[in-house]
C-alpha positions as CSV (number, residue, x, y, z in Angstrom):
1,M,1.4,25.8,-10.1
2,L,1.8,26.3,-13.9
3,Q,3.5,29.7,-13.3
4,E,6.1,28.0,-11.1
5,L,6.7,25.1,-13.5
6,L,6.7,27.0,-16.7
7,C,7.8,30.6,-15.9
8,R,10.0,30.3,-12.8
9,R,11.3,26.9,-13.9
10,K,10.8,25.4,-10.4
11,D,9.4,22.1,-9.2
12,V,6.1,22.0,-7.4
13,L,4.7,19.7,-4.7
14,M,1.0,19.2,-4.2
15,I,0.0,17.5,-0.9
16,L,-3.4,15.8,-0.7
17,P,-5.0,13.8,2.1
18,Y,-6.0,10.6,0.3
19,V,-4.5,8.2,-2.3
20,A,-7.8,8.4,-4.3
21,I,-7.5,12.1,-4.7
22,V,-3.8,11.9,-5.6
23,Q,-4.7,9.5,-8.4
24,E,-7.6,11.7,-9.5
25,K,-5.3,14.7,-9.8
26,I,-2.6,12.7,-11.6
27,S,-5.1,11.6,-14.2
28,A,-6.5,15.1,-14.5
29,L,-3.2,16.9,-14.8
30,S,-1.2,14.5,-16.9
31,S,-2.6,15.9,-20.1
32,F,-1.4,19.4,-19.1
33,G,2.0,18.0,-18.5
34,I,2.1,16.3,-21.9
35,E,1.0,19.5,-23.7
36,L,3.1,22.0,-21.7
37,G,6.2,20.0,-21.1
38,F,6.5,19.1,-17.4
39,F,6.3,15.8,-15.5
40,V,3.5,14.7,-13.2
41,E,4.9,12.2,-10.6
42,E,2.9,10.1,-8.2
43,Y,4.0,9.8,-4.5
44,A,1.4,7.6,-2.8
45,G,1.4,4.1,-1.3
46,S,4.6,2.4,-2.4
47,K,5.1,4.7,-5.4
48,G,7.7,7.5,-5.7
49,K,11.5,7.6,-5.8
50,F,13.6,9.0,-2.9
51,P,15.4,11.3,-3.7
52,P,13.3,12.2,-6.9
53,I,15.1,12.0,-10.2
54,K,17.0,15.2,-11.0
55,R,15.6,16.3,-14.3
56,R,17.8,17.9,-17.0
57,E,15.2,20.3,-18.6
58,K,11.6,19.6,-17.7
59,K,10.3,20.4,-14.2
60,S,8.2,18.1,-12.1
61,L,4.8,18.4,-10.4
62,Y,4.9,15.9,-7.5
63,I,1.5,14.9,-6.3
64,A,1.7,13.2,-2.9
65,T,-0.1,12.0,0.1
66,I,0.8,13.6,3.5
67,E,3.2,10.8,4.4
68,K,4.9,10.6,1.0
69,G,5.2,14.4,0.8
70,H,7.1,14.3,4.1
71,G,9.5,11.7,2.7
72,L,10.0,13.7,-0.4
73,I,10.8,16.9,1.6
74,N,13.3,14.9,3.8
75,S,15.1,13.6,0.7
76,L,15.3,17.0,-0.9
77,I,16.8,18.5,2.3
78,E,19.2,15.7,2.6
79,T,20.5,16.1,-1.0
80,G,20.7,19.9,-0.8
81,R,17.9,20.3,-3.3
82,I,15.1,21.9,-1.2
83,N,15.5,25.2,-3.0
84,S,14.6,23.5,-6.3
85,L,11.1,23.4,-4.9
86,G,9.3,26.7,-5.8
87,L,5.9,26.0,-4.4
88,V,4.1,23.6,-2.0
89,V,0.3,23.5,-2.2
90,V,-1.5,21.8,0.7
91,D,-5.2,20.9,0.0
92,E,-7.4,20.4,3.1
93,L,-5.0,22.2,5.4
94,H,-7.3,21.5,8.4
95,M,-5.8,18.0,8.2
96,I,-3.1,19.4,10.4
97,A,-5.4,18.8,13.3
98,E,-5.9,15.1,12.5
99,G,-3.9,13.0,14.9
100,S,-0.6,11.4,13.7
101,R,-1.3,12.5,10.1
102,G,-1.6,16.1,11.2
103,A,1.7,15.8,13.1
104,V,3.4,14.5,9.9
105,L,1.9,17.4,7.9
106,E,3.2,19.9,10.5
107,M,6.7,18.4,10.5
108,T,6.8,18.7,6.7
109,L,5.7,22.4,6.6
110,A,8.0,23.3,9.6
111,K,11.1,21.8,7.8
112,I,10.3,23.7,4.5
113,I,10.0,27.0,6.4
114,Y,13.2,26.4,8.3
115,T,15.4,25.2,5.5
116,S,14.2,27.2,2.4
117,K,13.7,30.9,2.1
118,T,12.5,30.6,-1.5
119,T,9.8,27.9,-1.3
120,Q,6.3,29.3,-1.1
121,I,3.5,27.5,0.8
122,I,-0.2,27.8,-0.1
123,G,-2.7,26.1,2.2
124,M,-6.4,25.7,1.3
125,S,-9.4,24.7,3.3
126,A,-13.1,25.3,3.6
127,T,-13.3,24.4,7.3
128,L,-10.7,26.4,9.2
129,N,-11.3,28.5,12.3
130,N,-8.3,29.7,14.2
131,V,-6.5,31.0,11.1
132,E,-4.4,33.4,13.2
133,D,-2.4,30.5,14.7
134,L,-1.8,29.0,11.2
135,Q,-0.8,32.4,9.9
136,E,1.8,32.9,12.6
137,F,3.2,29.3,12.0
138,L,3.3,29.6,8.2
139,Q,4.3,33.3,8.3
140,A,1.4,33.7,5.8
141,E,-1.1,36.1,4.3
142,Y,-4.7,35.1,4.7
143,Y,-7.2,35.3,1.8
144,T,-10.9,34.3,2.3
145,S,-14.0,34.3,0.2
146,Q,-17.6,33.3,0.8
147,F,-18.2,32.8,-2.9
148,R,-19.9,29.5,-3.8
149,P,-20.6,28.7,-7.5
150,V,-23.9,27.1,-6.5
151,E,-26.1,28.4,-3.7
152,L,-26.5,25.9,-0.8
153,K,-29.8,25.8,1.2
154,E,-29.7,24.0,4.5
155,Y,-32.7,22.2,6.0
156,L,-33.5,20.2,9.1
157,K,-36.2,17.5,9.2
158,I,-38.0,16.6,12.4
159,N,-40.8,14.0,12.1
160,D,-42.6,15.0,8.8
161,T,-41.8,18.7,9.0
162,I,-38.9,20.4,7.2
163,Y,-37.4,23.6,8.6
164,K,-35.0,26.0,6.8
165,V,-31.8,26.8,8.8
166,D,-31.9,30.5,9.4
167,S,-29.4,32.1,11.7
168,K,-31.4,35.4,11.9
169,A,-34.5,33.6,13.3
170,E,-34.8,33.4,17.1
171,A,-35.1,29.6,17.1
172,G,-32.3,29.3,14.5
173,M,-34.7,27.8,11.9
174,T,-38.0,28.6,10.2
175,F,-40.8,26.4,9.0
176,S,-40.4,25.5,5.3
177,R,-42.9,22.7,4.4
178,L,-44.6,19.5,5.4
179,L,-43.6,16.3,3.6
180,N,-46.4,15.4,1.2
181,Y,-46.0,11.7,0.5
182,K,-48.6,8.9,0.9
183,Y,-47.1,6.3,3.3
184,S,-48.6,2.8,3.6
185,D,-48.5,1.2,7.1
186,A,-45.7,-1.1,5.9
187,L,-43.6,1.8,4.6
188,K,-44.1,3.8,7.8
189,K,-42.7,0.9,9.8
190,M,-39.8,0.3,7.5
191,D,-39.0,3.9,6.9
192,P,-39.8,6.0,10.0
193,D,-37.4,8.8,8.8
194,H,-39.3,9.3,5.4
195,L,-36.1,8.7,3.4
196,V,-38.1,7.3,0.5
197,A,-40.1,10.5,0.3
198,L,-37.0,12.7,0.5
199,V,-35.0,10.8,-2.2
200,T,-37.9,10.4,-4.7
201,E,-38.3,14.1,-4.8
202,V,-35.0,14.3,-6.7
203,I,-34.1,11.0,-8.3
204,P,-33.8,9.7,-11.0
205,N,-33.4,13.0,-12.9
206,Y,-31.1,14.5,-10.3
207,S,-28.5,13.0,-8.0
208,C,-28.7,12.4,-4.3
209,L,-26.3,11.3,-1.5
210,V,-27.5,9.9,1.8
211,F,-24.8,9.9,4.5
212,C,-25.2,7.1,7.1
213,P,-23.5,6.7,10.5
214,T,-22.1,3.2,9.8
215,K,-21.2,0.9,6.9
216,K,-23.9,-1.6,7.7
217,N,-26.5,1.2,7.8
218,C,-25.4,2.3,4.3
219,E,-26.3,-1.2,2.9
220,N,-29.5,-1.5,4.9
221,V,-30.7,2.0,3.8
222,A,-29.9,1.3,0.1
223,E,-31.9,-2.0,0.3
224,M,-34.8,-0.5,2.2
225,I,-35.2,2.4,-0.3
226,C,-35.1,0.0,-3.3
227,K,-37.9,-2.1,-1.8
228,F,-40.3,0.9,-2.1
229,L,-39.2,2.4,-5.4
230,S,-41.6,2.2,-8.3
231,K,-40.8,-0.2,-11.1
232,E,-40.5,2.8,-13.4
233,Y,-37.0,3.4,-12.0
234,L,-35.8,0.1,-13.6
235,K,-36.3,1.7,-17.1
236,H,-34.1,4.7,-16.4
237,R,-30.8,4.1,-18.3
238,E,-31.6,0.4,-18.1
239,K,-29.1,-0.8,-20.6
240,E,-26.2,1.1,-18.9
241,K,-27.1,-0.4,-15.5
242,Q,-27.1,-3.9,-16.9
243,E,-23.7,-3.1,-18.5
244,M,-22.5,-1.9,-15.1
245,I,-23.5,-5.1,-13.4
246,K,-21.7,-7.1,-16.0
247,N,-18.6,-4.9,-15.4
248,L,-18.8,-5.4,-11.7
249,K,-18.8,-9.1,-12.2
250,N,-15.9,-8.9,-14.6
251,I,-13.6,-7.1,-12.1
252,S,-14.6,-9.5,-9.3
253,N,-14.0,-12.8,-11.1
254,G,-17.7,-13.4,-11.6
255,N,-18.7,-12.3,-8.0
256,L,-21.3,-9.6,-7.2
257,C,-22.4,-8.3,-3.9
258,P,-26.1,-9.4,-3.3
259,V,-27.0,-5.9,-2.1
260,L,-25.7,-4.2,-5.2
261,K,-27.3,-6.9,-7.4
262,C,-30.7,-5.8,-6.0
263,T,-30.1,-2.0,-5.9
264,I,-28.2,-1.1,-9.1
265,P,-31.1,-1.9,-11.4
266,L,-33.0,0.8,-9.6
267,G,-30.1,3.3,-9.9
268,V,-29.0,3.0,-6.2
269,A,-25.8,1.7,-4.6
270,Y,-23.8,2.0,-1.3
271,H,-20.3,3.4,-1.0
272,H,-18.0,2.6,1.9
273,S,-14.6,1.2,2.8
274,G,-15.9,-2.4,2.7
275,L,-15.9,-2.3,-1.1
276,T,-12.7,-2.9,-3.2
277,S,-11.1,0.1,-5.0
278,D,-12.2,-1.4,-8.3
279,E,-15.8,-1.5,-7.2
280,R,-15.7,2.0,-5.7
281,K,-14.2,3.4,-8.9
282,L,-16.9,1.8,-11.1
283,L,-19.7,3.1,-8.7
284,E,-18.2,6.6,-8.7
285,E,-17.9,6.6,-12.5
286,A,-21.6,5.5,-12.8
287,Y,-22.8,8.1,-10.3
288,S,-20.8,10.9,-12.0
289,T,-22.4,10.0,-15.4
290,G,-25.9,9.7,-14.0
291,V,-26.3,6.0,-14.4
292,L,-26.6,5.8,-10.7
293,C,-28.7,8.5,-9.1
294,L,-28.4,7.7,-5.4
295,L,-25.5,6.7,-3.2
296,T,-25.8,5.8,0.5
297,C,-22.4,6.4,1.9
298,T,-20.3,7.0,5.1
299,S,-18.7,10.3,6.0
300,T,-15.3,9.4,4.3
301,L,-16.9,10.1,0.9
302,A,-17.2,13.8,2.0
303,A,-13.5,14.2,2.2
304,G,-12.1,11.5,-0.1
305,V,-14.0,11.7,-3.4
306,N,-15.3,14.5,-5.6
307,L,-19.0,13.4,-6.0
308,P,-21.4,16.3,-5.8
309,A,-25.2,16.0,-5.6
310,R,-28.4,18.0,-6.1
311,R,-29.5,16.9,-2.6
312,V,-27.4,15.7,0.4
313,I,-29.3,13.9,3.2
314,L,-27.7,13.2,6.6
315,R,-29.4,10.2,7.9
316,A,-28.6,11.2,11.6
317,P,-26.3,13.7,13.4
318,Y,-23.8,10.9,14.2
319,V,-20.6,9.4,12.7
320,A,-20.6,5.9,14.2
321,K,-21.6,6.6,17.8
322,E,-20.0,10.0,18.0
323,F,-22.1,13.2,17.7
324,L,-21.3,15.1,14.5
325,K,-18.6,17.8,14.6
326,R,-19.2,21.2,12.9
327,N,-16.3,20.5,10.5
328,Q,-17.7,17.1,9.5
329,Y,-21.1,18.6,9.0
330,K,-19.7,21.3,6.7
331,Q,-17.7,18.8,4.7
332,M,-20.8,16.6,4.1
333,I,-23.2,19.4,3.2
334,G,-20.5,20.9,1.0
335,R,-21.2,18.1,-1.5
336,A,-24.6,19.6,-2.3
337,G,-24.8,21.7,-5.5
338,R,-23.1,20.7,-8.8
339,A,-21.3,23.6,-10.5
340,G,-22.4,23.9,-14.2
341,I,-25.3,21.5,-13.7
342,D,-27.5,22.8,-10.9
343,S,-28.5,26.3,-9.9
344,V,-29.0,25.3,-6.3
345,G,-27.9,22.6,-3.9
346,E,-29.7,21.5,-0.7
347,S,-28.9,19.6,2.4
348,I,-31.3,17.9,4.8
349,L,-30.3,16.7,8.2
350,I,-32.7,14.2,9.7
351,L,-32.9,14.5,13.5
352,Q,-35.0,13.3,16.4
353,E,-36.6,15.8,18.8
354,K,-34.1,14.8,21.5
355,D,-31.2,15.9,19.4
356,K,-32.8,19.2,18.2
357,Q,-31.1,21.5,20.7
358,Q,-27.7,19.9,20.2
359,V,-28.0,20.2,16.4
360,L,-29.1,23.8,16.5
361,E,-26.0,24.6,18.7
362,L,-23.8,22.6,16.2
363,I,-25.1,24.6,13.2
364,S,-24.7,28.0,14.9
365,R,-21.3,27.4,16.5
366,P,-18.1,28.3,14.7
367,L,-15.8,25.6,13.2
368,E,-13.6,23.7,15.5
369,N,-10.1,25.1,16.1
370,C,-7.0,23.3,14.6
371,Y,-4.5,22.3,17.2
372,S,-1.0,20.8,16.7
373,H,-0.7,17.1,17.2
374,L,3.0,16.9,17.6
375,V,2.5,16.2,21.3
376,Q,0.4,13.1,21.4
377,E,0.8,9.5,22.6
378,F,3.7,10.4,24.9
379,T,5.2,13.0,22.6
380,K,5.7,10.4,19.7
381,G,5.4,13.2,17.1
382,I,8.1,15.3,18.6
383,Q,10.5,12.3,19.0
384,T,10.0,11.4,15.3
385,L,10.6,15.1,14.4
386,F,13.8,15.3,16.5
387,L,15.2,12.1,14.9
388,S,14.7,13.6,11.4
389,L,16.1,17.0,12.4
390,I,19.4,15.4,13.6
391,G,19.4,12.8,10.8
392,L,19.1,15.6,8.2
393,K,21.6,17.8,10.2
394,I,19.0,20.6,10.3
395,A,19.6,21.0,14.1
396,T,22.0,18.9,16.1
397,N,22.1,20.5,19.6
398,L,19.6,21.3,22.2
399,G,19.6,25.1,21.6
400,D,19.0,24.8,17.8
401,I,16.3,22.1,18.3
402,Y,14.5,24.3,20.8
403,H,14.6,27.2,18.4
404,F,13.2,25.0,15.6
405,M,10.4,23.9,17.9
406,S,9.5,27.4,18.8
407,G,8.7,28.1,15.2
408,T,6.4,25.1,14.7
409,F,2.6,25.2,14.9
410,F,3.0,23.5,18.3
411,G,5.5,26.3,19.3
412,V,2.8,28.9,18.4
413,Q,0.2,27.0,20.4
414,Q,2.3,25.9,23.4
415,K,0.3,28.2,25.8
416,F,-2.9,26.2,25.0
417,L,-1.3,22.8,24.7
418,L,1.2,22.6,27.6
419,K,-0.3,22.8,31.1
420,E,2.2,20.7,33.1
421,K,5.5,20.9,31.3
422,S,7.2,23.6,29.3
423,L,8.4,23.2,25.7
424,W,11.9,23.2,27.0
425,E,11.2,20.3,29.4
426,I,9.5,18.3,26.6
427,T,12.5,18.9,24.3
428,V,15.0,17.6,26.9
429,E,12.8,14.6,27.7
430,S,12.4,13.6,24.1
431,L,16.2,13.8,23.5
432,R,16.7,11.7,26.6
433,Y,14.2,9.1,25.4
434,L,15.8,8.9,21.9
435,T,19.3,8.5,23.4
436,E,18.2,5.8,25.9
437,K,16.4,3.9,23.0
438,G,19.7,3.9,21.1
439,L,18.5,6.0,18.2
440,L,20.6,9.1,19.1
441,Q,24.1,9.4,20.6
442,K,25.5,12.3,22.6
443,N,28.9,13.2,21.4
444,T,31.3,16.2,21.4
445,I,30.9,18.7,24.1
446,F,29.1,21.8,22.9
447,T,30.9,25.0,24.0
448,E,29.2,28.1,25.3
449,K,30.5,30.1,22.3
450,G,27.6,31.4,20.2
451,L,24.9,31.0,22.9
452,T,22.2,33.7,22.6
453,Q,21.0,35.6,25.6
454,K,17.8,33.5,25.6
455,D,19.8,30.3,25.6
456,A,21.9,31.5,28.6
457,I,18.8,31.0,30.8
458,Y,19.2,27.3,30.2
459,K,23.0,27.0,30.3
460,S,22.8,25.1,33.6
461,E,20.9,22.3,31.8
462,E,23.4,19.5,31.5
463,W,22.0,18.4,28.0
464,F,23.0,21.8,26.7
465,Q,26.6,20.7,26.7
466,F,26.1,18.0,24.0
467,S,25.5,17.9,20.3
468,F,23.9,14.8,18.9
469,H,24.3,12.4,16.0
470,I,22.0,9.7,14.8
471,T,22.9,6.1,15.3
472,K,22.7,3.4,12.5
473,L,19.4,2.2,14.0
474,G,18.1,5.8,14.3
475,Q,19.1,6.4,10.6
476,A,17.4,3.2,9.5
477,S,14.2,4.1,11.4
478,F,14.2,7.7,10.0
479,K,14.9,6.6,6.4
480,G,12.3,3.8,6.6
481,T,9.8,6.2,8.4
482,I,9.2,3.4,10.9
483,D,7.0,4.2,13.9
484,L,9.4,4.6,16.8
485,A,7.2,2.4,18.9
486,Y,8.0,-0.5,16.6
487,C,11.6,0.2,15.4
488,D,13.3,-2.0,18.0
489,I,10.7,-4.8,17.5
490,L,11.3,-4.7,13.7
491,Y,15.0,-4.8,14.2
492,R,14.6,-7.8,16.5
493,D,12.3,-9.6,14.1
494,L,14.6,-9.1,11.1
495,K,17.6,-10.2,13.2
496,K,15.8,-13.3,14.3
497,G,14.7,-13.9,10.7
498,L,18.3,-14.1,9.6
499,E,18.9,-17.1,11.8
500,G,16.5,-19.2,9.8
501,L,14.8,-17.3,7.0
502,V,12.4,-19.7,5.3
503,L,12.5,-19.1,1.5
504,E,10.5,-22.1,0.3
505,S,7.4,-19.9,0.4
506,L,6.7,-16.2,0.8
507,L,5.0,-16.6,4.2
508,H,8.1,-15.7,6.3
509,L,8.8,-12.5,4.3
510,V,5.1,-11.6,4.3
511,Y,5.0,-12.0,8.1
512,L,8.0,-9.6,8.4
513,T,6.2,-7.0,6.3
514,T,2.7,-7.3,7.9
515,P,2.0,-3.9,9.6
516,Y,2.4,-3.9,13.4
517,D,-0.4,-1.4,14.0
518,M,-3.0,-3.5,12.1
519,A,-2.0,-6.6,14.0
520,S,-2.7,-4.8,17.4
521,Q,-6.3,-4.0,16.2
522,C,-6.9,-7.5,14.8
523,D,-9.4,-10.0,16.3
524,P,-8.8,-13.4,14.8
525,D,-11.6,-15.9,14.1
526,W,-9.9,-18.9,15.9
527,M,-11.8,-21.6,14.0
528,I,-10.6,-20.2,10.7
529,Y,-7.1,-19.7,12.1
530,F,-7.0,-23.3,13.2
531,R,-8.3,-24.5,9.8
532,Q,-5.7,-22.4,8.0
533,F,-2.9,-23.6,10.3
534,N,-3.7,-27.3,9.5
535,Q,-3.4,-26.6,5.8
536,L,0.2,-25.3,6.1
537,S,3.0,-27.2,4.3
538,P,5.9,-28.4,6.5
539,A,8.0,-25.4,5.4
540,E,5.2,-23.0,6.3
541,Q,4.7,-24.7,9.7
542,N,8.4,-24.1,10.3
543,V,7.8,-20.4,9.8
544,A,5.1,-20.5,12.6
545,T,7.5,-22.4,14.9
546,L,10.3,-19.9,14.3
547,I,8.0,-17.0,15.1
548,G,6.8,-18.7,18.2
549,V,3.1,-19.6,17.4
550,S,2.2,-23.3,18.0
551,E,-0.7,-25.3,16.5
552,N,-1.5,-26.4,20.0
553,Y,-2.1,-22.8,21.2
554,I,-4.4,-22.0,18.2
555,G,-6.2,-25.3,18.7
556,K,-6.9,-24.5,22.3
557,K,-8.2,-21.0,21.4
558,A,-10.5,-22.5,18.7
559,S,-12.0,-25.0,21.2
560,G,-12.4,-22.3,23.9
561,Q,-9.9,-24.0,26.4
562,A,-8.2,-21.9,29.0
563,I,-4.5,-21.2,28.3
564,K,-2.1,-20.8,31.2
565,K,1.0,-20.2,29.1
566,K,1.6,-16.5,28.3
567,V,1.8,-15.8,24.6
568,D,2.5,-12.5,22.8
569,K,-1.0,-11.7,21.2
570,D,0.5,-9.2,18.8
571,I,2.7,-12.0,17.2
572,V,-0.3,-14.3,17.0
573,N,-2.5,-11.7,15.4
574,R,0.3,-10.6,13.0
575,L,0.7,-14.2,11.8
576,Y,-3.1,-14.4,11.3
577,L,-3.0,-11.3,9.1
578,S,0.1,-12.7,7.2
579,F,-2.0,-15.8,6.4
580,V,-4.6,-13.5,4.9
581,L,-2.0,-11.7,2.8
582,Y,-0.2,-14.9,1.8
583,T,-3.4,-16.5,0.6
584,L,-4.2,-13.4,-1.4
585,L,-0.8,-13.4,-3.1
586,K,-1.3,-17.0,-4.0
587,E,-4.9,-16.7,-5.3
588,T,-5.0,-13.0,-6.3
589,N,-8.8,-13.1,-5.7
590,I,-10.1,-10.9,-2.9
591,W,-13.5,-12.4,-3.0
592,S,-12.4,-16.0,-2.3
593,V,-10.0,-14.7,0.5
594,S,-12.8,-12.6,1.9
595,E,-15.0,-15.7,2.1
596,K,-12.2,-17.9,3.5
597,F,-11.4,-15.5,6.4
598,N,-14.9,-14.0,6.8
599,M,-13.5,-10.5,6.4
600,P,-14.9,-7.6,4.3
601,R,-13.1,-7.4,1.0
602,G,-12.4,-3.7,1.4
603,Y,-10.6,-4.4,4.7
604,I,-8.5,-7.1,3.0
605,Q,-7.6,-4.6,0.3
606,S,-6.7,-2.0,2.9
607,L,-4.5,-4.6,4.6
608,L,-2.8,-5.3,1.3
609,T,-2.1,-1.6,0.6
610,A,-0.8,-1.1,4.2
611,A,1.5,-4.1,3.8
612,A,2.8,-2.8,0.4
613,T,3.6,0.5,2.0
614,F,5.2,-1.1,5.1
615,S,7.2,-3.5,2.9
616,S,8.6,-0.4,1.1
617,C,9.5,1.1,4.5
618,V,11.2,-2.1,5.7
619,L,13.2,-2.1,2.5
620,H,14.5,1.4,3.2
621,F,15.2,0.4,6.8
622,C,17.3,-2.6,5.7
623,E,19.2,-0.5,3.1
624,E,20.7,1.5,6.0
625,L,21.9,-1.6,8.0
626,E,24.6,-3.6,6.4
627,E,23.7,-6.8,8.4
628,F,20.3,-6.9,6.6
629,W,21.8,-6.9,3.0
630,V,20.1,-10.3,2.3
631,Y,16.6,-8.7,2.6
632,R,17.1,-6.0,0.1
633,A,16.6,-7.8,-3.2
634,L,13.9,-10.0,-1.6
635,L,11.9,-7.0,-0.4
636,V,12.0,-5.2,-3.8
637,E,10.2,-8.1,-5.4
638,L,7.8,-8.6,-2.5
639,T,6.9,-4.8,-2.4
640,K,6.0,-5.1,-6.1
641,K,3.9,-8.2,-5.5
642,L,2.0,-6.6,-2.6
643,T,1.5,-3.3,-4.5
644,Y,-0.2,-4.9,-7.5
645,C,-1.2,-8.5,-6.4
646,V,-2.2,-9.5,-9.9
647,R,-1.0,-11.8,-12.6
648,A,2.5,-10.6,-13.7
649,E,1.4,-9.6,-17.2
650,L,-1.0,-7.0,-15.8
651,V,1.6,-5.1,-13.7
652,P,2.9,-2.8,-16.5
653,L,-0.7,-1.6,-17.2
654,M,-1.5,-1.1,-13.5
655,E,1.6,1.2,-13.2
656,V,-0.6,3.7,-15.0
657,T,-2.5,5.9,-12.6
658,G,-6.2,5.2,-12.6
659,V,-5.9,1.7,-14.1
660,L,-7.0,-0.9,-11.5
661,E,-7.1,-4.7,-11.9
662,G,-10.5,-4.8,-13.6
663,R,-9.6,-2.2,-16.2
664,A,-6.1,-3.7,-16.7
665,K,-7.8,-7.1,-17.5
666,Q,-10.1,-5.4,-20.1
667,L,-7.1,-3.6,-21.7
668,Y,-4.9,-6.7,-21.8
669,N,-7.7,-8.8,-23.4
670,A,-8.2,-6.0,-26.0
671,G,-4.5,-6.3,-27.0
672,Y,-3.0,-3.4,-25.0
673,K,-0.3,-5.4,-23.2
674,S,2.3,-2.8,-22.3
675,L,2.8,0.8,-21.3
676,T,3.9,1.7,-24.9
677,H,0.7,0.2,-26.2
678,L,-1.4,2.4,-23.9
679,A,0.7,5.5,-24.5
680,N,0.1,5.2,-28.2
681,A,-3.6,4.2,-28.0
682,D,-6.3,6.3,-29.7
683,P,-8.9,7.2,-27.1
684,E,-11.7,6.9,-29.7
685,V,-10.7,3.3,-30.4
686,L,-10.4,2.6,-26.6
687,I,-14.0,3.8,-26.2
688,R,-15.2,1.3,-28.8
689,T,-13.2,-1.7,-27.6
690,I,-13.4,-1.3,-23.8
691,D,-16.7,-1.7,-22.0
692,H,-18.0,1.1,-19.8
693,L,-15.2,3.5,-20.6
694,S,-16.1,7.2,-21.1
695,R,-14.3,9.5,-23.5
696,H,-13.0,11.5,-20.5
697,Q,-11.5,8.3,-18.9
698,A,-10.0,7.1,-22.1
699,K,-8.2,10.4,-22.6
700,Q,-7.0,10.4,-19.0
701,I,-5.6,6.8,-19.3
702,V,-3.7,7.7,-22.5
703,S,-2.3,10.9,-21.0
704,S,-1.2,9.1,-17.8
705,A,0.5,6.4,-19.8
706,K,2.3,9.0,-22.0
707,M,3.4,10.8,-18.9
708,L,4.8,7.6,-17.3
709,L,6.5,6.6,-20.6
710,H,8.2,10.0,-20.9
711,E,9.3,9.9,-17.3
712,K,10.9,6.4,-17.8
713,A,12.6,7.5,-21.0
714,E,13.9,10.7,-19.4
715,A,15.3,8.7,-16.4
716,L,17.1,6.3,-18.8
717,Q,18.5,9.3,-20.7
718,E,19.7,10.8,-17.4
719,E,21.5,7.5,-16.6
720,V,23.2,7.4,-20.0
721,E,24.5,11.0,-19.7
722,E,25.7,10.2,-16.1
723,L,27.6,7.2,-17.4
724,L,29.2,9.2,-20.2
725,R,30.0,12.3,-18.1
726,L,33.7,12.8,-17.2
727,P,34.2,12.3,-13.5
728,S,35.0,15.5,-11.6
729,D,38.0,13.8,-9.9
730,F,39.5,12.6,-13.2
731,P,43.3,12.9,-13.0
732,S,44.5,15.9,-15.0
733,I,47.5,15.9,-17.4
734,E,49.4,18.3,-15.1
735,K,49.2,15.8,-12.2
736,A,50.3,13.0,-14.4
């Protein structure tokens, strides 16, 4: 990446699977950017400019999530700047097989290959199998290595016996040892899997991760282990653990999870999506520095966060109720072994006799193949792709679109994926669907001139006669990256909103930016819904009436009465979620909202993040449709409120990558009230004045703030020069 940025003077895009890793990389690489003279720009959630600012001298390293990376590539193609991108690095390339996110990643890479001959793509993964298919799609060379900086030893535990995984042995495993731990009758009953024995062999001097099938199981296991740990564990880094509890309370307005209150003094915590990002960040920092020695966690930690351990224990060969996949197993045990700290790492998978055969097959089988997910949920991925191809004018007729499709990962794999229909038939069907939905329009007749021999086979196809252009609704859906299943519903909702937009409170706007997909999965607590409904002001009740949800309906649901009148459940659910968001914007306290709505605080934060992202999408949607001009200014402000959801004075600090609400409050109270303050801070002074801040974190915060300040200054300089530049169409003296 540095070679591209500094020697070849080209921009670089790094695509990562999760927001947390994007922020981790931004923090880590900002200091390089400051020292070596390039920009590090974040494209995650609602952050990132489209198209990116065209820099005068310095080059940019864009660090993006899969979805934001796709938007960035679209904007570079649209503005004719795709060749300014020298390199695209895709970490965790196996994500191409992950449902709708995989389809987005595939679209991104296919567009780069099709539109730029100078952009190099590098994909990396530790869990890929059918590499030949990916090679063909990416027109790539393949490099592989078995090198691991720390040796990994794999074990299985059945009852009180531990076996070493050994592919050369006939049974696939060999006897290693018996667990030697004195169990009382009470402990045997509480801990039949001998987890206490396994973890106490390594903690507190070494770190340990215990992967559990569910979130609830994480909490239960953490509590159970702590009940049986010796009081000696309380003394290990006692002062730092007390400091940590204090910090957890500070970031949560005085609240502390009762489970963490019991477990942290013993050096143990749980880690899953039910926690807020502030809490997760604090726990991760404490684990990384050895203050916590044991985390019980769900499988998402294996892919989302870089937290290695001396020993990794898999509580069961299941993720939720699904049996473990080979790729998931490899990701989890891959956390064992800390480079530069341990000489060896070990994994132990706990299993029952009934699962033994299935687990041995799992361990011996190759990794799962990656398959294209462009065709899924009634070809939704392909329809989205076609809309963007025509919107960007990459391909505007059936022949060109078909040729593009033949070069995708899906095109390479069509023989496996298509049993009943050909690629040609799916292409025609998708174009027909988009036209009928009013997103595309058939226009001028396409002549036979320029048809290749291959195309001639399909000449009789009536759709071959047409070229296509994108309609205004299609352009808005494409620019806003709106799910095609919801684009007409969104248009209808915004149109209806214009008839009586209620601006006395934010509720109406919040409803319009509440994500449709989360509403369809929501299951309201009707008593809470009814209670919240009764507390609405007359203006807020007017919003509910305009949307079509009556107090009478909610009251009947709360009292369990039968309802004959048909009501759109998605609208009712969406209003319920908008109540949650609206309450959160008013109170800016996740804990109190979590209590009010009886929802996990982590879920509420995920809802908030999704709403901020969707609000940004709706803003781009409205920018393309003149009739929705009124929403534009309103949604800019709402997106900012949803993105940060804190007191206004903390927003400038939270723009810095890695600074969440808790840290922003600490910095603000210590006198660092602006981006300029942070960019000019001395890391050594920060360490002394801010609780629970390591030297490494202090340096990263200052570097990230400097980088952001430089970016903003450069953008203003660009604007000044643009204003002072003589227009290219300025009348010449000769003409005059």
